[in-house]
C-alpha positions as CSV (number, residue, x, y, z in Angstrom):
1,M,28.4,-93.6,-31.7
2,K,28.1,-97.1,-33.3
3,E,24.5,-96.2,-34.1
4,I,25.5,-93.4,-36.5
5,V,27.4,-95.6,-39.0
6,E,24.5,-97.2,-40.9
7,P,22.2,-94.1,-41.3
8,L,25.2,-92.0,-42.2
9,L,26.4,-94.3,-45.0
10,K,22.9,-94.7,-46.3
11,W,22.4,-90.9,-46.4
12,Y,25.7,-90.4,-48.2
13,Q,25.0,-93.0,-50.9
14,K,21.7,-91.3,-51.6
15,N,22.8,-87.7,-51.3
16,K,26.5,-87.3,-52.0
17,R,27.4,-84.5,-54.3
18,T,28.8,-85.1,-57.8
19,L,32.3,-83.7,-57.6
20,P,35.0,-84.1,-60.3
21,W,37.5,-85.7,-57.9
22,R,34.9,-88.4,-57.0
23,E,34.9,-89.6,-60.6
24,K,38.0,-91.7,-59.8
25,T,39.5,-93.1,-56.6
26,D,43.0,-92.6,-58.0
27,F,45.3,-91.2,-55.3
28,Y,46.5,-88.3,-57.5
29,H,43.1,-86.8,-58.0
30,V,42.1,-87.3,-54.4
31,W,45.4,-85.8,-53.2
32,I,45.2,-82.7,-55.4
33,S,41.5,-82.0,-54.3
34,E,42.2,-82.5,-50.6
35,V,45.1,-80.1,-50.7
36,M,43.1,-77.5,-52.7
37,L,40.2,-77.8,-50.3
38,Q,42.3,-76.8,-47.3
39,Q,41.3,-73.2,-46.5
40,T,39.1,-73.0,-49.6
41,R,35.4,-73.7,-50.3
42,I,34.3,-76.6,-52.6
43,E,32.5,-74.3,-55.1
44,A,35.6,-72.2,-55.4
45,V,38.0,-75.1,-55.9
46,I,36.2,-76.9,-58.8
47,P,37.4,-74.7,-61.7
48,Y,41.0,-74.6,-60.3
49,Y,41.0,-78.4,-59.9
50,K,39.8,-79.0,-63.4
51,R,42.4,-76.6,-64.8
52,F,45.2,-78.2,-62.7
53,I,44.3,-81.7,-63.7
54,H,44.0,-80.8,-67.4
55,E,47.5,-79.4,-67.5
56,L,49.1,-81.8,-65.0
57,P,47.1,-85.0,-65.4
58,T,49.6,-87.3,-63.5
59,V,52.0,-87.2,-60.6
60,F,54.8,-87.5,-63.2
61,D,53.7,-84.2,-64.8
62,L,53.5,-82.5,-61.4
63,A,57.0,-83.7,-60.5
64,K,58.6,-82.0,-63.5
65,V,56.5,-78.9,-64.0
66,D,58.3,-75.6,-64.0
67,D,57.9,-73.7,-60.6
68,D,56.5,-70.5,-62.2
69,R,54.0,-72.5,-64.2
70,L,53.0,-74.4,-61.1
71,L,52.4,-71.2,-59.1
72,K,50.4,-69.8,-62.1
73,L,48.1,-72.8,-62.0
74,W,47.7,-72.2,-58.3
75,E,47.0,-68.5,-58.7
76,G,43.9,-67.5,-56.8
77,L,43.9,-70.4,-54.3
78,G,46.4,-68.7,-52.0
79,Y,48.6,-70.4,-49.4
80,Y,51.2,-71.1,-52.1
81,N,53.3,-73.4,-50.0
82,R,50.6,-76.0,-50.6
83,A,51.6,-76.0,-54.3
84,R,55.3,-76.0,-53.6
85,N,54.9,-79.0,-51.3
86,L,52.8,-80.8,-53.8
87,K,55.7,-80.7,-56.3
88,K,58.2,-81.7,-53.6
89,A,56.1,-84.7,-52.6
90,A,55.5,-85.6,-56.3
91,I,59.2,-85.8,-56.9
92,I,59.6,-88.2,-53.9
93,I,56.6,-90.3,-55.0
94,V,58.1,-90.6,-58.5
95,E,61.7,-91.3,-57.5
96,K,61.2,-93.4,-54.4
97,Y,57.8,-95.1,-54.9
98,Q,57.7,-95.3,-58.8
99,G,54.7,-93.0,-59.0
100,L,52.6,-94.8,-56.4
101,F,51.4,-93.3,-53.1
102,P,52.8,-95.1,-50.1
103,K,50.1,-97.1,-48.4
104,D,51.7,-97.0,-45.0
105,M,50.6,-94.0,-42.7
106,D,54.1,-93.4,-41.3
107,Q,55.6,-93.3,-44.8
108,A,52.8,-91.1,-46.1
109,L,53.4,-88.6,-43.3
110,L,57.0,-88.2,-44.3
111,L,56.0,-86.6,-47.6
112,P,56.1,-82.8,-47.7
113,G,52.8,-81.1,-47.0
114,I,51.1,-84.4,-46.1
115,G,49.6,-84.2,-42.6
116,E,47.5,-86.7,-40.7
117,Y,44.2,-85.4,-42.3
118,T,45.4,-85.6,-45.9
119,A,47.1,-88.9,-45.4
120,S,44.1,-90.5,-43.8
121,A,41.8,-89.1,-46.5
122,I,43.9,-90.6,-49.3
123,L,44.5,-93.9,-47.6
124,S,40.8,-94.4,-46.7
125,I,39.3,-93.2,-50.0
126,C,41.8,-94.8,-52.3
127,F,43.0,-97.9,-50.5
128,S,40.1,-98.6,-48.0
129,K,42.5,-98.2,-45.0
130,K,40.7,-97.8,-41.8
131,E,42.1,-94.3,-41.1
132,V,39.9,-91.6,-39.7
133,T,39.9,-88.1,-41.2
134,V,39.3,-85.3,-38.6
135,D,38.7,-81.8,-40.0
136,G,36.6,-78.9,-38.8
137,N,33.4,-80.5,-40.1
138,V,34.0,-83.8,-38.3
139,L,34.9,-82.0,-35.1
140,R,31.7,-79.9,-35.2
141,V,29.4,-82.9,-36.0
142,Y,31.0,-85.1,-33.4
143,M,30.8,-82.6,-30.6
144,R,27.1,-81.8,-31.4
145,L,26.2,-85.4,-31.4
146,A,27.8,-85.8,-28.0
147,N,26.6,-82.4,-26.8
148,C,30.2,-81.9,-25.6
149,Y,31.5,-78.4,-24.6
150,D,35.2,-79.4,-24.6
151,N,37.5,-77.0,-26.6
152,I,38.1,-78.6,-30.0
153,D,41.3,-76.5,-30.4
154,N,43.0,-78.7,-27.7
155,L,45.1,-81.4,-29.3
156,S,44.0,-83.9,-26.6
157,I,40.4,-83.5,-27.6
158,K,41.1,-84.1,-31.3
159,K,43.1,-87.2,-30.4
160,R,40.1,-88.4,-28.3
161,I,37.7,-87.9,-31.1
162,R,40.0,-89.7,-33.6
163,S,40.3,-92.6,-31.2
164,S,36.6,-92.8,-30.7
165,L,35.8,-92.8,-34.4
166,T,38.6,-95.3,-35.1
167,E,36.6,-97.8,-33.0
168,I,33.5,-97.5,-35.2
169,I,34.9,-96.9,-38.7
170,P,33.5,-99.5,-41.1
171,I,35.1,-101.4,-44.0
172,K,33.9,-98.6,-46.3
173,S,36.2,-96.2,-44.5
174,G,36.4,-93.8,-47.4
175,D,32.7,-93.4,-47.7
176,F,32.4,-93.0,-43.9
177,N,35.0,-90.2,-43.8
178,Q,33.5,-88.4,-46.8
179,A,30.0,-88.8,-45.3
180,F,31.0,-87.3,-42.0
181,M,32.6,-84.3,-43.6
182,E,29.8,-83.8,-46.1
183,L,27.2,-83.9,-43.3
184,G,29.1,-81.0,-41.7
185,E,29.3,-79.1,-45.0
186,V,25.7,-79.3,-46.1
187,I,23.6,-80.2,-43.0
188,C,25.3,-79.6,-39.7
189,L,26.3,-76.1,-40.7
190,P,29.1,-74.0,-39.1
191,N,27.3,-70.7,-39.4
192,G,23.5,-70.3,-39.0
193,I,20.9,-72.9,-38.0
194,P,21.8,-76.5,-38.8
195,K,19.3,-78.4,-40.9
196,C,18.3,-80.8,-38.1
197,D,15.0,-81.8,-39.7
198,I,16.7,-83.5,-42.6
199,C,19.8,-84.8,-40.8
200,P,20.1,-88.6,-40.9
201,L,21.6,-88.5,-37.3
202,R,18.9,-86.3,-35.7
203,N,17.8,-89.2,-33.5
204,Q,21.3,-89.8,-32.2
205,C,22.1,-86.1,-31.7
206,K,22.2,-85.0,-28.0
207,S,22.8,-81.3,-29.0
208,R,19.5,-81.3,-31.0
209,T,17.6,-82.6,-27.9
210,A,19.2,-80.0,-25.7
211,H,18.8,-77.2,-28.2
212,S,22.5,-76.4,-27.7
213,F,23.8,-76.7,-31.3
214,L,24.5,-73.0,-31.7
215,E,26.8,-73.1,-28.6
216,I,28.9,-76.0,-30.0
217,P,31.7,-76.5,-30.9
218,V,33.7,-74.5,-28.4
219,R,36.8,-72.9,-29.7
220,K,39.6,-70.6,-28.5
221,Q,39.0,-66.9,-29.1
222,K,40.7,-65.8,-32.2
223,A,43.6,-63.4,-31.9
224,L,43.2,-59.9,-33.4
225,K,44.7,-59.6,-36.9
226,K,47.8,-57.4,-37.1
227,N,47.2,-54.4,-39.4
228,Q,49.9,-53.4,-41.9
229,K,49.7,-50.6,-44.4
230,Y,51.3,-50.6,-47.9
231,T,51.6,-48.3,-50.8
232,V,51.6,-50.1,-54.2
233,L,53.5,-48.6,-57.1
234,L,52.1,-49.4,-60.5
235,L,55.1,-48.2,-62.5
236,V,54.4,-48.0,-66.2
237,Y,56.8,-47.4,-69.1
238,N,55.8,-47.9,-72.8
239,K,52.7,-49.9,-71.8
240,K,54.8,-52.2,-69.7
241,V,54.4,-52.6,-66.0
242,A,57.1,-53.2,-63.4
243,L,57.1,-56.5,-61.4
244,H,59.2,-57.6,-58.5
245,K,59.8,-61.0,-57.0
246,R,59.4,-61.3,-53.2
247,G,62.1,-62.8,-51.1
248,D,62.0,-66.3,-49.6
249,V,60.7,-65.3,-46.2
250,G,57.3,-64.0,-45.0
251,P,53.9,-64.1,-46.6
252,L,53.7,-64.8,-50.3
253,K,57.4,-65.7,-50.4
254,N,59.0,-66.0,-53.9
255,L,55.9,-64.8,-55.6
256,W,55.6,-61.9,-58.1
257,E,54.2,-58.6,-57.0
258,F,54.0,-55.0,-57.9
259,P,56.6,-52.9,-56.2
260,N,55.4,-51.6,-52.9
261,L,56.4,-49.6,-49.8
262,A,55.7,-50.4,-46.2
263,N,53.3,-47.7,-44.7
264,K,51.0,-45.2,-46.3
265,Y,52.8,-42.7,-48.6
266,S,51.4,-39.4,-50.0
267,K,51.8,-38.5,-53.6
268,E,54.7,-36.1,-52.7
269,E,56.4,-38.9,-50.7
270,V,56.1,-41.3,-53.6
271,L,57.6,-38.8,-55.9
272,Q,60.5,-38.2,-53.5
273,Y,61.1,-42.0,-53.2
274,L,61.2,-42.4,-57.0
275,S,63.5,-39.5,-57.3
276,D,65.8,-41.1,-54.7
277,C,65.8,-44.2,-56.9
278,S,66.8,-42.1,-60.0
279,M,63.5,-42.6,-61.7
280,K,61.9,-39.7,-63.6
281,V,58.1,-39.4,-63.5
282,E,56.0,-38.2,-66.4
283,K,52.6,-38.7,-64.7
284,I,51.2,-39.9,-61.4
285,E,47.6,-40.6,-60.3
286,K,45.8,-42.3,-57.5
287,G,44.8,-45.9,-58.1
288,V,42.5,-48.2,-56.3
289,S,42.7,-49.2,-52.6
290,H,42.3,-52.7,-51.3
291,T,42.3,-54.5,-48.0
292,H,43.6,-58.1,-48.0
293,I,43.0,-60.5,-45.2
294,F,45.5,-63.2,-44.3
295,T,45.1,-65.7,-41.4
296,H,46.9,-63.4,-38.9
297,L,47.4,-60.3,-40.9
298,K,45.4,-57.5,-42.6
299,W,47.1,-55.5,-45.4
300,E,45.6,-52.1,-46.0
301,M,46.9,-51.2,-49.5
302,E,46.7,-48.0,-51.5
303,S,48.1,-47.5,-54.9
304,F,49.6,-45.0,-57.4
305,I,49.8,-45.4,-61.1
306,V,53.1,-43.8,-62.2
307,T,54.3,-43.3,-65.7
308,V,58.1,-43.1,-65.8
309,T,60.5,-42.1,-68.6
310,E,62.5,-45.3,-68.8
311,E,62.7,-48.9,-67.4
312,N,64.6,-49.4,-64.1
313,T,66.8,-52.5,-63.9
314,L,65.5,-53.1,-60.4
315,Y,62.4,-54.6,-61.9
316,V,61.1,-56.9,-64.6
317,W,58.9,-55.0,-67.1
318,E,56.1,-56.9,-68.8
319,D,52.9,-56.0,-70.8
320,L,49.6,-56.7,-69.1
321,E,48.6,-59.6,-71.3
322,N,51.8,-61.5,-70.5
323,I,51.4,-60.8,-66.8
324,I,47.9,-62.1,-66.8
325,K,48.9,-65.2,-68.8
326,N,52.3,-66.2,-67.3
327,Y,52.8,-64.6,-63.9
328,A,51.4,-66.0,-60.6
329,L,50.3,-62.7,-59.0
330,P,48.8,-63.3,-55.5
331,S,45.2,-62.3,-54.9
332,A,46.4,-59.4,-52.7
333,F,47.6,-57.7,-55.9
334,Q,44.9,-58.8,-58.3
335,P,42.7,-55.6,-57.7
336,F,45.6,-53.4,-58.9
337,L,46.1,-55.6,-62.0
338,N,42.3,-55.4,-62.7
339,D,42.4,-51.6,-62.3
340,L,45.1,-51.4,-64.9
341,S,43.6,-53.8,-67.4
342,K,39.8,-53.4,-67.1
343,N,39.8,-49.6,-66.6
344,R,42.4,-49.1,-69.4
345,R,44.6,-47.1,-67.1
346,I,47.7,-47.5,-69.4
């Protein structure tokens, strides 16, 4: 493994992508980008990152931002607990560390939402600490280099890889970590044929020699996603639409949504439900359907657009422009908002 360090760093210096969070090695910018990049592709993150940094340029701004505004800035990225934990950690950084990120790994790991990967990325990139970052890209590249068929979902294997890379990590630890991850993103691809012919580590790669790269890495078989059916009610009165805030448990907790019912409801069943809620209906029509995929869940969602005769105090009623501008509506519900606004359904 020692033989990979020099060619990897040379390749990175020559080929690294120009990304907005690489313009500075300030911990705040690196931190925000690393959290956003969890579960999200780089190309998708860039506009969200720019918008977030423009409105909240420092950790002090993040620490005092209103929760609803924070979630609105995060809208579209999903996994909203990431945003909530950013603010919690920012408050601690401001109050306990005077706005500076702790340079000790153990202290960094005490911050909400900061795991070993995020902490090591910040400490290596911003402070040149010799901490190894191990993500899916690093695991894949490492196992292919070693032509190793061990299961990367086993914690012991991840620890072994971290230990092995810690032995060879150079002084330019931030560049080394970013180079390893970038190689996995653009050369040693997760899906399809890796670009071995232009890989700087092709001469060190045992998987390339054995032609086994498509078999590696080995992972546990994914569990089947649980299917859930919902009927979304787009309740309209005087060009305003009803919104409801979810509870503090389960997926999308404490986020705004359109009222919805568990299971698939027919038009007649929706009318009966609204009647039971003392809501009078002027008009009802079928809206769009949408399937939303979570990590372990699949929501199959149908909708009805229902014009009612008065506002119901169970809900908040807002016009579409205000919803789009000020409310963090999860991507699961965005197709229904688009149906109302783009198709002029109200």
